[in-house]
C-alpha positions as CSV (number, residue, x, y, z in Angstrom):
1,X,0.0,0.0,0.0
2,X,2.9,2.4,0.8
3,X,4.5,1.8,-2.5
4,X,1.3,2.4,-4.3
5,X,0.7,5.7,-2.5
6,X,4.3,6.8,-3.2
7,X,3.8,5.9,-6.9
8,X,0.6,8.0,-7.1
9,X,2.5,11.1,-5.2
10,X,5.4,10.8,-7.7
11,X,3.0,10.7,-10.8
12,X,1.0,13.6,-9.5
13,X,4.1,15.5,-8.9
14,X,5.5,14.8,-12.3
15,X,2.3,15.9,-13.9
16,X,2.2,19.2,-12.1
17,X,5.8,19.7,-13.1
18,X,4.9,19.1,-16.8
19,X,2.0,21.4,-16.6
20,X,4.1,24.2,-15.3
21,X,6.7,23.8,-18.1
22,X,4.2,23.7,-20.8
23,X,2.3,26.9,-19.9
24,X,4.4,30.1,-20.6
25,X,4.6,32.8,-18.0
26,X,2.6,36.1,-18.6
27,X,5.6,38.4,-18.2
28,X,9.2,38.2,-19.0
29,X,12.2,40.0,-17.7
30,X,15.6,40.5,-19.3
31,X,18.6,42.5,-18.3
32,X,19.6,45.3,-20.7
33,X,23.2,45.7,-21.7
34,X,22.8,49.4,-21.1
35,X,22.3,51.7,-18.2
36,X,18.8,53.0,-17.5
37,X,18.8,56.2,-19.8
38,X,20.7,54.6,-22.5
39,X,18.1,51.7,-22.6
40,X,15.1,54.2,-22.7
41,X,16.9,56.3,-25.5
42,X,18.0,53.3,-27.5
43,X,14.5,51.8,-27.3
44,X,13.0,55.1,-28.5
45,X,15.5,55.3,-31.3
46,X,15.2,51.7,-32.4
47,X,11.4,51.9,-32.2
48,X,11.3,54.9,-34.5
49,X,13.7,53.3,-36.9
50,X,11.3,50.4,-37.3
51,X,8.0,52.1,-37.6
52,X,7.1,52.3,-33.9
53,X,6.0,55.6,-32.4
54,X,6.6,56.3,-28.7
55,X,3.3,57.5,-27.5
56,X,4.1,58.2,-23.9
57,X,6.5,57.5,-21.0
58,X,5.1,57.0,-17.7
59,X,7.9,58.0,-15.1
60,X,6.7,56.0,-12.1
61,X,9.7,57.3,-9.9
62,X,8.7,60.8,-10.6
63,X,4.9,60.0,-9.8
64,X,5.6,58.2,-6.7
65,X,8.1,60.9,-5.5
66,X,5.3,63.5,-5.7
67,X,3.3,61.2,-3.3
68,X,6.4,60.9,-0.8
69,X,7.5,57.5,-2.0
70,X,11.0,56.6,-3.2
71,X,11.7,53.9,-5.8
72,X,14.4,53.4,-8.3
73,X,14.1,54.6,-11.8
74,X,11.2,52.9,-13.7
75,X,9.6,54.0,-16.9
76,X,6.7,52.3,-18.6
77,X,6.9,53.1,-22.3
78,X,4.0,52.9,-24.6
79,X,4.5,52.3,-28.3
80,X,2.2,52.1,-31.3
81,X,2.8,51.1,-34.9
82,X,-0.1,52.4,-36.9
83,X,0.2,49.7,-39.5
84,X,0.0,46.9,-37.0
85,X,-2.8,48.6,-35.0
86,X,-4.9,49.2,-38.0
87,X,-4.5,45.5,-39.2
88,X,-5.4,44.3,-35.6
89,X,-8.3,46.6,-35.1
90,X,-10.1,46.7,-38.5
91,X,-12.0,43.5,-37.9
92,X,-14.7,43.3,-35.2
93,X,-13.4,39.8,-34.1
94,X,-10.0,41.1,-33.1
95,X,-11.1,44.3,-31.2
96,X,-10.8,42.6,-27.9
97,X,-6.9,42.6,-28.4
98,X,-7.2,46.4,-27.9
99,X,-6.9,45.8,-24.2
100,X,-3.2,44.8,-24.8
101,X,-2.6,48.0,-26.9
102,X,-0.5,50.0,-27.1
103,X,2.5,47.9,-26.6
104,X,3.9,48.5,-23.1
105,X,7.5,48.0,-22.2
106,X,8.8,48.5,-18.8
107,X,12.4,49.6,-18.1
108,X,13.7,49.9,-14.5
109,X,16.6,49.5,-12.2
110,X,16.9,47.0,-9.5
111,X,18.8,47.3,-6.3
112,X,21.6,45.3,-8.0
113,X,22.3,48.5,-9.9
114,X,21.4,46.8,-13.3
115,X,18.7,47.9,-15.7
116,X,15.9,45.5,-16.9
117,X,13.2,45.4,-19.4
118,X,10.0,43.5,-18.9
119,X,7.0,43.0,-21.1
120,X,4.2,40.4,-21.9
121,X,5.6,37.2,-22.9
122,X,5.2,36.5,-26.7
123,X,4.9,32.9,-26.0
124,X,2.0,33.5,-23.7
125,X,0.3,35.7,-26.3
126,X,1.0,32.9,-29.0
127,X,-1.2,30.5,-27.1
128,X,-4.2,32.8,-27.8
129,X,-3.0,33.4,-31.3
130,X,-3.2,29.7,-32.3
131,X,0.2,30.1,-34.0
132,X,-1.4,32.1,-36.8
133,X,0.7,34.6,-38.8
134,X,-1.5,37.6,-37.8
135,X,-0.8,41.2,-37.5
136,X,-0.5,40.8,-33.7
137,X,2.0,38.0,-34.2
138,X,4.0,40.1,-36.6
139,X,3.9,43.1,-34.2
140,X,5.2,40.9,-31.3
141,X,8.0,39.5,-33.4
142,X,8.9,43.1,-34.5
143,X,9.1,44.3,-30.9
144,X,11.1,41.3,-29.8
145,X,13.6,41.8,-32.7
146,X,14.0,45.5,-31.4
147,X,14.4,44.4,-27.8
148,X,16.9,41.7,-28.8
149,X,19.4,44.5,-29.7
150,X,19.3,45.8,-26.1
151,X,19.4,42.6,-24.1
152,X,22.5,40.9,-22.5
């Protein structure tokens, strides 16, 4: 009986582990090879060179400081590519994706003194894209290509 129970526990644990590995995480984080300002500036420059427009930068460090709270540098940058946006939003069936728009990328410093970039994991989004070559998939691929030039 004890061996049977042990086998059940082992199989259950392996199943849980396999499920965790098959489901991508919602967010990913990578270290930048540049400091904070260089990362923000490079991201803006590379985005513009590739048809992406920086809509706004939310400076959370500055916003929190106004409320008496101190945090390290953190900017949330919103990008839009009008061509991809139009392709995604022109059909009613894909309008629900607008909740993920515009593309948001976070650049921040951690207490280790390094700069990091985080965003929604493209693998997570591909689960909902059914692997199809849609405008959203192309936009995600484009952003990841831009980011790859900034990552360690």
